[in-house]
C-alpha positions as CSV (number, residue, x, y, z in Angstrom):
1,M,1.2,21.8,18.9
2,F,0.3,20.5,15.4
3,Y,-3.4,21.1,15.9
4,K,-2.8,24.5,17.4
5,N,-0.8,25.5,14.4
6,I,-3.5,24.5,12.0
7,K,-6.2,26.1,14.1
8,N,-4.3,29.4,14.3
9,Q,-3.6,29.4,10.6
10,A,-7.3,28.8,9.9
11,K,-8.3,31.7,12.2
12,Q,-5.8,34.0,10.7
13,F,-7.0,33.1,7.2
14,L,-10.6,33.7,8.2
15,G,-9.6,37.1,9.5
16,N,-9.1,38.3,5.9
17,Y,-12.9,37.7,5.4
18,K,-14.4,38.7,8.8
19,S,-14.3,42.4,8.1
20,D,-16.1,41.9,4.7
21,N,-19.8,41.4,4.2
22,P,-21.5,38.6,6.2
23,A,-22.1,36.5,3.1
24,T,-18.4,36.3,2.3
25,F,-17.6,35.4,5.9
26,A,-20.2,32.7,6.1
27,A,-18.9,31.2,2.9
28,A,-15.4,31.3,4.2
29,Q,-16.3,29.6,7.4
30,Q,-18.1,26.8,5.6
31,A,-15.3,26.3,3.1
32,I,-12.5,26.2,5.6
33,G,-14.6,24.1,8.1
34,G,-15.3,21.5,5.3
35,L,-11.6,21.3,4.4
36,L,-10.6,20.7,8.1
37,I,-13.2,18.0,8.4
38,L,-11.9,16.4,5.2
39,D,-8.3,16.6,6.5
40,G,-9.4,15.0,9.7
41,F,-11.0,12.0,8.0
42,V,-8.7,11.3,5.1
43,G,-5.5,13.4,5.8
44,I,-4.3,16.1,3.5
45,D,-0.7,17.0,3.0
46,N,1.1,17.9,6.2
47,P,1.2,21.7,6.6
48,L,4.4,21.4,8.6
49,G,6.3,19.4,6.0
50,Q,6.0,17.4,2.8
51,N,5.0,14.0,4.2
52,K,1.5,12.6,3.8
53,R,-0.4,12.2,7.1
54,S,-3.0,9.6,7.7
55,G,-6.6,10.4,8.5
56,I,-8.4,9.5,11.6
57,F,-9.2,6.0,10.4
58,G,-5.5,5.5,9.3
59,S,-4.4,6.6,12.8
60,L,-6.8,4.1,14.4
61,L,-5.3,1.4,12.2
62,G,-1.9,2.4,13.4
63,V,-3.0,2.1,17.0
64,F,-4.3,-1.4,16.5
65,L,-1.1,-2.4,14.6
66,G,1.0,-1.0,17.4
67,L,-1.0,-3.0,20.0
68,A,-0.6,-6.1,17.8
69,F,3.1,-5.7,17.9
70,I,3.1,-5.2,21.7
71,F,1.1,-8.4,22.3
72,S,2.6,-10.5,19.5
73,T,5.7,-11.4,21.4
74,G,4.0,-14.1,23.5
75,F,2.1,-15.4,20.4
76,I,5.3,-15.7,18.3
77,G,7.2,-17.2,21.2
78,N,4.5,-19.9,21.6
79,L,4.2,-20.4,17.8
80,F,7.9,-21.3,17.5
81,G,8.0,-23.0,20.9
82,V,10.7,-20.6,22.1
83,N,9.2,-20.2,25.5
84,K,9.4,-24.0,26.1
85,M,13.1,-24.4,25.0
86,T,14.5,-24.3,28.5
87,A,17.0,-27.1,28.2
88,E,20.5,-27.0,26.6
89,T,22.7,-29.6,24.9
90,T,25.4,-29.9,22.3
91,A,24.7,-31.0,18.7
92,T,26.5,-31.7,15.5
93,V,25.6,-29.8,12.3
94,V,24.5,-32.3,9.6
95,S,23.4,-29.9,6.9
96,I,22.5,-26.3,6.3
97,S,19.8,-25.1,4.0
98,Q,19.3,-21.5,3.0
99,P,17.2,-19.6,0.5
100,T,18.6,-18.5,-2.8
101,V,19.9,-15.0,-2.7
102,S,20.3,-12.6,-5.6
103,S,23.7,-12.4,-7.4
104,G,24.3,-8.9,-6.1
105,N,23.6,-9.9,-2.5
106,S,25.8,-12.8,-1.6
107,S,25.6,-11.9,2.1
108,G,22.5,-11.9,4.1
109,G,19.6,-14.3,4.1
110,S,18.4,-16.8,6.7
111,C,19.8,-20.3,7.0
112,T,18.1,-23.3,8.7
113,P,20.5,-26.0,10.0
114,R,19.8,-29.6,10.6
115,A,21.6,-31.1,13.6
116,K,22.2,-34.4,15.3
117,Y,22.0,-34.7,19.1
118,T,21.2,-37.2,21.8
119,I,18.7,-36.7,24.6
120,D,18.1,-39.5,27.2
121,N,20.0,-42.0,25.1
122,K,17.8,-41.2,22.1
123,E,19.4,-39.8,18.9
124,Y,17.6,-37.0,17.1
125,V,18.3,-35.6,13.6
126,Q,16.1,-32.6,13.3
127,V,15.8,-29.3,11.4
128,S,15.9,-26.2,13.6
129,S,12.5,-24.7,14.4
130,S,13.6,-21.4,13.1
131,G,16.3,-20.0,10.8
132,S,18.6,-17.2,11.3
133,S,21.4,-15.3,9.5
134,S,23.9,-16.4,12.2
135,A,23.3,-20.0,11.2
136,C,24.7,-19.3,7.8
137,S,28.2,-19.2,9.2
138,L,27.9,-22.8,10.5
139,T,29.7,-25.7,8.8
140,V,28.8,-29.3,8.5
141,G,30.3,-31.3,11.3
142,Q,30.6,-28.3,13.6
143,T,29.6,-28.8,17.3
144,I,27.1,-26.2,18.5
145,N,25.1,-25.4,21.6
146,I,21.4,-25.6,21.1
147,N,18.2,-25.0,23.2
148,Y,15.4,-27.6,23.1
149,D,12.0,-28.3,24.6
150,P,12.4,-31.0,27.3
151,S,8.8,-32.2,26.6
152,N,9.5,-32.3,22.9
153,P,13.2,-32.8,22.3
154,G,12.7,-32.6,18.5
155,N,11.9,-28.9,18.8
156,W,15.2,-27.0,19.0
157,A,16.8,-23.7,18.0
158,Y,20.3,-22.3,17.5
159,N,21.3,-19.0,19.0
160,L,18.1,-18.6,20.8
161,N,19.2,-15.6,22.7
162,A,19.5,-13.5,19.5
163,F,15.9,-14.6,18.6
164,K,14.7,-13.5,22.0
165,V,16.4,-10.1,21.6
166,V,14.4,-9.6,18.3
167,L,11.2,-10.5,20.1
168,K,11.9,-7.9,22.8
169,V,12.1,-5.2,20.1
170,F,8.5,-5.9,19.0
171,P,6.8,-4.4,22.1
172,I,9.1,-1.3,21.9
173,A,8.4,-0.8,18.2
174,G,4.7,-1.4,18.8
175,A,4.6,1.1,21.6
176,V,6.2,3.8,19.4
177,V,3.7,3.1,16.6
178,A,0.7,3.0,19.0
179,I,1.6,6.3,20.8
180,T,2.4,8.1,17.5
181,S,-0.8,7.0,15.9
182,L,-2.8,7.9,19.1
183,F,-1.3,11.3,19.0
184,T,-2.3,11.7,15.3
185,F,-5.8,10.4,16.1
186,V,-6.3,13.1,18.7
187,I,-5.1,15.8,16.2
188,R,-7.5,14.4,13.6
189,L,-10.4,14.4,16.1
190,L,-9.7,17.9,17.2
191,S,-9.4,19.1,13.6
192,I,-12.8,17.5,12.8
193,I,-14.5,19.1,15.8
194,F,-13.0,22.5,15.0
195,G,-14.0,22.2,11.3
196,W,-17.5,21.2,12.3
197,K,-17.8,24.2,14.5
198,L,-16.7,26.5,11.7
199,L,-19.1,24.8,9.2
200,K,-22.0,25.0,11.7
201,S,-21.3,28.7,12.4
202,G,-21.1,29.5,8.7
203,R,-24.3,27.7,8.0
204,A,-26.0,29.6,10.9
205,L,-24.8,32.9,9.5
206,A,-25.9,32.0,6.0
207,K,-29.4,31.4,7.3
208,T,-29.6,35.1,8.3
209,L,-28.8,36.3,4.8
210,P,-31.5,37.4,2.3
211,G,-33.1,34.5,0.5
212,G,-31.5,33.4,-2.7
213,T,-27.9,34.5,-1.7
214,D,-25.5,32.4,-3.8
215,L,-22.4,31.4,-1.7
216,S,-21.1,28.6,-4.0
217,T,-18.7,30.7,-6.0
218,I,-17.1,32.3,-2.9
219,K,-16.9,29.0,-1.1
220,N,-15.0,27.5,-4.1
221,E,-12.6,30.4,-4.2
222,V,-11.9,30.3,-0.5
223,R,-11.6,26.5,-0.5
224,Q,-9.0,26.6,-3.2
225,S,-7.1,29.5,-1.6
226,F,-7.0,27.9,1.8
227,A,-6.0,24.5,0.5
228,K,-3.2,26.2,-1.5
229,S,-2.0,28.2,1.5
230,I,-2.2,25.7,4.3
231,F,-1.9,22.3,2.6
232,G,0.1,23.2,-0.5
233,I,-2.6,21.9,-2.9
234,G,-2.9,23.6,-6.2
235,D,-0.5,26.0,-8.0
236,G,2.7,27.0,-6.3
237,G,4.5,23.7,-6.1
238,G,3.1,22.9,-2.7
239,Q,4.6,26.0,-1.0
240,P,2.4,28.1,1.2
241,V,1.3,31.3,-0.3
242,T,-0.3,34.5,1.0
243,P,-4.0,34.0,1.5
244,A,-6.1,35.5,-1.2
245,Q,-8.1,38.7,-0.4
246,P,-11.9,38.3,-0.3
247,P,-13.9,39.2,-3.4
248,L,-14.6,42.9,-3.7
249,Q,-18.1,42.3,-5.1
250,P,-20.9,41.1,-2.8
251,P,-22.6,37.8,-3.5
252,T,-25.2,37.9,-6.2
253,Q,-28.8,37.7,-5.4
254,L,-30.7,35.0,-7.2
255,N,-34.1,35.8,-8.6
């Protein structure tokens, strides 16, 4: 839909120059084709809104980041040993450490508790493997339920289910980012291909013109007018404007 909208606007804009002399049309094709290629690679202002869109390389980065989110769940789980914390027991809170928060934000932050518990007649006094905001409500001496790693009882966590819920969100967020970025990548690729076809067609037409025909002035005028109309670049505060009419004078012949 987005690509079709840009393509239709480009064709409509070119229609203003098609009925004029071949030199003007060739210059218009090259100017508009070049802008579409530029938009495809680096991303110009969104013609359907005011937000900045990424180019084809930015969209590829988004795809990789999305995939990283999708596959990071297992890595993070192994990093904190969450996947191995299959056993449960009760523990007594010994202390709670938490980062300093700003004076205007007394709530929030992540707290890391230290707890005392006994596994196989051996007492452990260990800091939790991960902190959480829910741990901030704990008090010293309070009895809590914890999950720990049977092969490494010193590795434990409080409110592990909440942590697992957060990990489950990662693949969903990653999928959204990856799909959106892939969609943008396709749009960018199609924009580059369409722009290249226009540029190639304009160059082919320019080769049939008399030698010494100067198209640079017309190309600059068309480029500025198209960028202003479609991408909101230039005067007009970013609002689309009516495409400029082609020059009334034919291109000059260079001696």
